[in-house]
Steps between C-alpha positions, in 0.01 A plus 500: 500500500657840570826581326827446680713803586847561654493362853662625817528275804526555876864438598567213738754614758746260663668575830859372503781490754710688244233747378507880524309819423579567132177350366319776684758778465617446142220304330194668651368181660234534769669272750513495876796377700873526435594152381300460179737322265278418203203638310346229284353700214338218302495146635339169420677321786251295702377678816648821354284555193475865392165684516397768248475853645356702208193497276198271495713190567628638834487236771554206263830316519716425198431125509125564480552736208716254305230235554237730346695688233763234417707596194341845480681584823828308481528393135383172344839329508561609860159370607559172317825447691418631847121479532360729769835541678655837418855416385701793637563662836617863487609683810706780650760402761656727763804349670601712800715207608641230276288200412613143553720331241255283306419301189181401317430164329428463129163390361579129504626492858222729628235286331643183649555634852226761543247460214598853404679695230864588541621854554692696243500875564644836399592796718486864392658739751276800568723649772815397683691658785865577427706180498195270515559151364323201353628143499474301178677169441856400587816709469704212358453147364402261778400135533213361700748331735699819566177692556389247762833520680485879514145477635622264776786737580275805513692663214224533239554878480842441341349375172192716443501763224410850619387781268484863606176636350332831422163616366432351156715190542343168405581139590341190350472219754427161341392219731802329654713814542586588860412859584415758763389862519730717708412773748387832353348369177150574368407300192224372275487122462328307224482123549313181428202432725680313775577566864761226543831612645784289638695695761871420483647738758352776716817678619454343848204730572270432794150625579380674818493163678853413391392243240662463159280462192472157343754412231431262210854375440413159355208620287711785365796280406321322215346827380823699466652567160877500565583672171734798517441810287744787445217755494168463680361846424246559222656755265275730299489845342173677574386703202266783587141472373550136398445166670834343598496124566663410832415131509329262261464145629241218470316629808472873427633795304589815691559831321599840638327804353676828583301778339389862499291488181168328434543137388255261331542132579345255252417151635317358198767232452533423872294220656550610859398744771741793551604636840636850557691579820573870544850526647543876457286804419131485409295442188158436350417175319232547234304235312196513274251511787674735744813581696666422831781674689815343643743650748833367622441176689172411324435201276229431241404193297383554142277208388594307187176615334634858484709523182646847540576753772654846507738600776505872581773595747483804725864600455767229495371161615611139512285188487572131482294325232445129567332227296532137391618445144 
């Protein structure tokens, strides 16, 4: 069997009512149309399984590859837990208009209701227009009963927590936390493999035919975590030429690497694949058998069988480094 190598995949583009042009204009995506809201970079979601675009494995999808290469591709412990289903979905999101207010169920609820995993995610802001906002959680303590009354009264906006964001900001979004992406935000999202969303409120939007989108008020109610937090932002200090951990949770670890010097990354102790998302600049990724280039907006998956890579930036660059630990 031929040796595995770092894999690129053909992006899966999603047209959205709220999508814009930044995926093409800022992230070099070859998209047509003006309402492309999402670029699924690596996906194991059924009916949206990513297909390899480089090397001798081009044309094979990631599920087929996991079936053949098993732990060599994803890591033995990852394969043991998830089988042939790739456990993460990584994407870029361009919100020209604000998304609906929504919530995702946890593993237990998703398994019971949808035979699926839950959806915990993290957002890294790659660009934001001046004054752009995200919604994360509530702005004060609130009970389930008060929440329901405000929903009935059409006053849900009074209790949502808004955060003005800029490039480099990060928000961790555990399942159960209400959230929304505001207009003018371009971000990278790392999440569990799940496409289950409960729409709470859609700002009274209507489509071209005058129809409102479906809401999932009852399903969402049991999924919502009503906890209040004083600070919803992920605070970090990015050290140059070092990996800075943004989020470490049971589902994934996400690091930011901001660098201008060559860096060697040693994965001998890591039983997992590693994903690199280039969010700024360009670089070369070298391994024992060869090298591959990455520019802003591109994503690559390094198989678990590769124990060490070298990252060579062309000037200052930023990548997100993602794995399961």
